[in-house]
C-alpha positions in Angstrom: 2.2 13.0 0.1 3.8 12.3 3.5 6.9 10.6 3.5 8.9 9.1 6.5 12.8 8.7 7.0 14.6 5.7 6.5 16.9 4.0 3.7 15.3 0.9 2.8 12.2 -0.4 0.8 9.5 2.3 -0.4 5.7 1.4 0.5 3.2 3.5 -0.4 0.6 3.7 1.7 -3.1 4.8 0.2 -5.5 5.6 2.9 -7.7 8.9 3.6 -8.2 8.1 7.3 -5.5 10.1 9.2 -6.1 8.1 12.4 -5.2 4.8 10.4 -2.3 6.5 8.4 -0.6 7.4 11.8 -1.1 3.8 13.2 0.8 2.7 10.0 3.4 5.4 10.6 4.1 4.1 13.8 4.1 0.6 12.8 7.0 1.2 10.4 8.8 3.9 12.8 9.9 0.7 14.7 9.9 -1.8 11.7 12.5 -4.0 11.1 13.1 -3.1 7.1 14.2 0.1 7.7 11.3 0.9 4.9 10.2 4.6 4.0 6.8 5.0 4.2 5.0 7.5 1.4 1.3 8.1 2.3 -1.2 9.6 -0.2 -4.9 10.4 0.6 -6.9 9.6 -2.4 -6.6 7.4 -5.8 -6.0 9.6 -8.2 -2.8 10.6 -6.3 -1.7 6.8 -5.7 -1.9 6.7 -9.6 0.2 9.9 -9.8 2.8 8.2 -7.4 3.1 5.0 -9.0 3.4 6.5 -12.8 5.5 9.5 -11.7 3.3 12.1 -12.9 2.7 15.8 -11.8 3.8 16.8 -8.3 4.5 13.1 -7.9 7.1 12.8 -10.5 10.0 12.5 -8.7 8.3 9.6 -6.5 10.1 6.4 -6.0 8.4 3.3 -7.5 6.9 1.5 -4.4 8.2 -2.1 -3.2 5.0 -2.3 -1.6 1.4 -0.8 -1.8 -1.1 -1.0 1.1 -4.2 0.0 -0.6 -7.9 0.9 0.8 -10.7 -0.1 -0.8 -12.7 3.5 0.0 -10.9 6.1 -1.2 -12.0 9.7 -2.9 -11.6 10.7 -6.3 -10.6 7.1 -7.8 -11.4 4.1 -5.3 -9.2 1.5 -4.5 -10.5 -1.1 -6.8 -9.8 1.2 -9.7 -6.3 1.9 -8.7 -5.6 -2.0 -8.3 -7.0 -2.7 -11.6 -5.0 0.0 -13.3 -1.6 -1.1 -11.3 -2.1 -4.6 -12.4 -2.9 -3.8 -15.9 0.2 -1.9 -16.5 3.0 -4.4 -17.5 5.8 -1.9 -16.0 3.9 -1.9 -12.3 1.9 -5.3 -12.1 4.9 -7.2 -10.2 4.4 -4.6 -7.3 2.9 -6.3 -4.5 -0.6 -4.7 -3.3 -1.9 -5.6 -0.2 -5.5 -4.3 0.0 -5.8 -2.9 3.8 -9.3 -2.1 4.5 -12.3 -2.3 7.0 -14.8 -4.3 4.8 -15.1 -8.2 5.6 -17.6 -7.8 2.9 -16.9 -11.0 0.6 -17.7 -9.6 -2.7 -15.3 -7.2 -1.6 -12.2 -10.1 -1.0 -13.4 -11.8 -4.4 -13.2 -8.6 -6.4 -9.8 -7.9 -4.9 -8.2 -11.4 -5.6 -10.0 -10.9 -9.2 -7.8 -7.4 -9.7 -4.9 -9.5 -8.7 -4.5 -8.0 -5.5 -1.4 -10.2 -3.7 -3.4 -10.3 -0.2 -6.7 -8.8 1.5 -6.5 -7.9 5.1 -9.2 -6.1 7.2 -8.1 -3.4 9.7 -7.8 -4.4 13.3 -10.2 -2.3 15.2 -7.9 -2.1 18.2 -4.6 0.0 17.7 -2.2 -2.6 18.9 -3.4 -5.4 17.1 -3.6 -3.1 13.9 0.2 -2.1 14.4 0.9 -5.6 14.9 -1.1 -6.6 11.6 1.5 -3.9 9.8 4.5 -5.1 11.2 3.4 -8.6 10.3 2.5 -7.2 6.3 6.5 -5.5 6.6 8.1 -8.5 7.9 6.4 -10.8 5.5 6.3 -8.7 2.3 9.3 -7.2 2.9 11.8 -9.4 4.6 10.7 -12.8 4.0 8.9 -13.0 0.0 11.1 -13.0 -2.6 9.6 -10.4 -5.3 10.9 -9.7 -9.2 13.4 -7.0 -9.2 12.5 -3.5 -10.3 12.5 -3.0 -14.0 15.5 -0.8 -15.1 
């Protein structure tokens, strides 16, 4: 798991494309919330972070999850379903961040209780601006439940 510096909210990025990880890191590096970005590259690692298991036992509970659908080991749909089925984690906002424009993927993501679905822009500058908009909204504007004790 890679982690950026900062003292703000914790964001878990679940993304297996190193280029997309770099763009998200760039967006958060200059972001407004001081968010700390944690990145993992597969669904199993994401579930370990979310549940504090194994090498991720000390990982903080994320305040926001950015989740790709097409992941190795455990796909994003299964990660989303497990997260939203867990009473301790279901209030964590999840933004599906994917290259898929397939309407069936959109429907399935919302059926599994994704909080938002975003198709990755191809242009790097647009991609970064979209991530900054997600950060501003979910970490600066939206009201979310407090973390459980």
